[in-house]
C-alpha positions as CSV (number, residue, x, y, z in Angstrom):
1,M,-18.2,-20.6,19.0
2,T,-18.0,-17.7,21.3
3,A,-15.7,-14.7,21.3
4,R,-12.6,-15.0,23.5
5,F,-11.2,-12.5,25.9
6,A,-8.2,-10.7,24.4
7,V,-5.6,-8.2,25.6
8,N,-2.8,-6.8,23.6
9,H,0.0,-4.6,25.1
10,R,2.3,-2.3,23.2
11,K,5.4,-3.8,24.9
12,G,6.4,-6.9,22.9
13,S,4.1,-6.1,20.0
14,R,5.5,-5.5,16.5
15,F,4.5,-3.5,13.5
16,E,4.4,-5.6,10.2
17,R,5.1,-4.1,6.8
18,R,2.7,-6.4,5.1
19,G,-0.8,-5.1,5.0
20,L,-3.3,-3.3,2.7
21,R,-1.0,-0.4,1.8
22,S,2.8,-0.4,1.3
23,Y,3.2,3.0,2.8
24,F,1.9,1.9,6.2
25,E,2.9,-0.6,8.9
26,Y,0.3,-2.5,10.8
27,R,0.2,-3.7,14.4
28,D,-2.5,-6.4,14.9
29,L,-4.5,-6.0,18.2
30,G,-5.6,-9.6,18.4
31,I,-9.3,-8.9,17.8
32,K,-9.6,-10.9,14.6
33,R,-8.6,-14.1,16.4
34,A,-10.7,-13.2,19.5
35,T,-13.9,-12.7,17.3
36,Q,-13.2,-15.6,14.9
37,G,-12.9,-13.2,12.0
38,K,-15.9,-11.0,12.7
39,V,-13.8,-7.9,13.4
40,V,-10.2,-6.8,12.8
41,A,-8.5,-4.0,14.7
42,H,-5.0,-2.7,14.2
43,V,-2.8,0.3,14.8
44,I,-1.6,1.8,11.5
45,R,1.4,4.0,11.2
46,A,3.2,5.8,8.4
47,R,6.3,4.1,7.1
48,P,9.3,6.5,6.9
49,G,10.0,7.7,3.4
50,S,6.8,6.3,2.0
51,A,4.0,8.4,0.5
52,P,0.4,7.5,-0.5
53,H,-0.3,6.6,-4.1
54,G,-3.7,8.2,-4.1
55,E,-5.6,5.5,-6.1
56,W,-9.4,5.6,-5.9
57,H,-10.8,2.4,-4.2
58,Y,-13.5,1.1,-1.9
59,H,-13.7,-1.6,0.7
60,D,-16.3,-4.3,0.6
61,V,-17.1,-4.1,4.3
62,A,-20.1,-3.9,6.7
63,V,-18.4,-1.4,9.1
64,Q,-15.1,0.6,9.0
65,F,-14.0,3.4,11.3
66,V,-10.7,5.0,12.2
67,Y,-9.4,7.0,15.2
68,V,-6.4,9.2,14.6
69,L,-3.9,8.9,17.5
70,K,-1.1,11.0,16.2
71,G,-0.4,13.3,13.2
72,W,-2.9,13.9,10.4
73,V,-4.2,12.4,7.2
74,R,-6.1,13.9,4.2
75,F,-8.6,11.8,2.3
76,E,-10.9,12.5,-0.6
77,Y,-14.3,10.9,-0.6
78,E,-16.7,10.6,-3.5
79,G,-19.7,12.8,-2.9
80,V,-18.0,14.5,0.1
81,G,-14.7,16.0,-1.1
82,E,-11.5,16.4,0.8
83,V,-11.5,15.8,4.5
84,L,-8.6,16.4,6.9
85,M,-8.4,14.2,10.0
86,K,-6.0,14.9,12.8
87,A,-5.1,13.6,16.2
88,G,-8.4,13.1,18.1
89,S,-10.5,12.7,14.9
90,C,-12.7,9.7,14.5
91,F,-14.3,8.9,11.2
92,Y,-16.7,6.3,9.8
93,Q,-16.5,5.3,6.2
94,P,-19.8,3.9,4.9
95,P,-19.5,0.6,3.1
96,R,-18.2,0.8,-0.4
97,I,-17.6,4.6,-0.4
98,R,-15.0,5.4,-3.0
99,H,-12.1,7.3,-1.6
100,R,-8.4,7.9,-1.8
101,E,-5.7,9.1,0.6
102,L,-4.0,12.3,-0.6
103,K,-1.3,12.9,2.0
104,H,-0.4,12.2,5.6
105,S,2.1,13.4,8.2
106,R,5.3,11.5,8.9
107,D,4.2,10.7,12.4
108,L,0.7,9.5,11.5
109,E,-0.7,6.7,13.8
110,M,-4.4,5.6,13.8
111,I,-6.5,2.7,15.0
112,E,-8.7,1.1,12.4
113,I,-11.6,-1.3,13.1
114,V,-13.3,-3.2,10.3
115,S,-16.0,-5.9,10.0
116,P,-15.7,-8.5,8.6
117,A,-12.0,-9.0,9.4
118,T,-11.3,-10.3,5.9
119,F,-12.6,-8.1,3.1
120,K,-11.9,-7.1,-0.5
121,T,-10.5,-3.8,-1.6
122,V,-11.5,-2.8,-5.1
123,E,-9.7,-0.3,-7.2
124,A,-12.4,1.9,-8.6
125,S,-12.5,5.4,-10.2
126,P,-15.1,7.7,-8.9
127,A,-18.2,8.6,-11.0
128,A,-17.5,11.1,-13.7
129,R,-18.6,14.1,-11.6
130,R,-17.6,14.5,-8.0
131,S,-19.1,17.0,-5.6
132,P,-17.2,20.2,-4.8
133,A,-14.4,19.8,-2.3
134,R,-15.3,20.4,1.3
135,R,-12.8,20.5,4.1
136,S,-13.4,19.5,7.7
137,R,-12.6,22.1,10.3
138,G,-11.2,19.5,12.8
């Protein structure tokens, strides 16, 4: 099977409330179908009135990166500390890095690309001792 050409326009597209996190809405970009499940890409936006829960977890993936389109989001990563990402920031999360979202702006929108398209998210506390907090200067 070969990958298919795919195009997805904003007009006519919908955000769905079902997805990995209840405080986000997801707009599928059609990449999962085009790549037969090798990659998923979606636009994620903050749901009004919903806040992150901040649980430590990791994703069992080969590749995961995010580009922030609008607003800002603050994460904490094991071994890294707190990192603030804002519009124009792109970040790569190494496979299985433990992390949690601390806070985001009401207008947050970001594009996330992950491989494989179907993956496990595992709730997991960080090791007993984390590195000192570092903040990005984005």
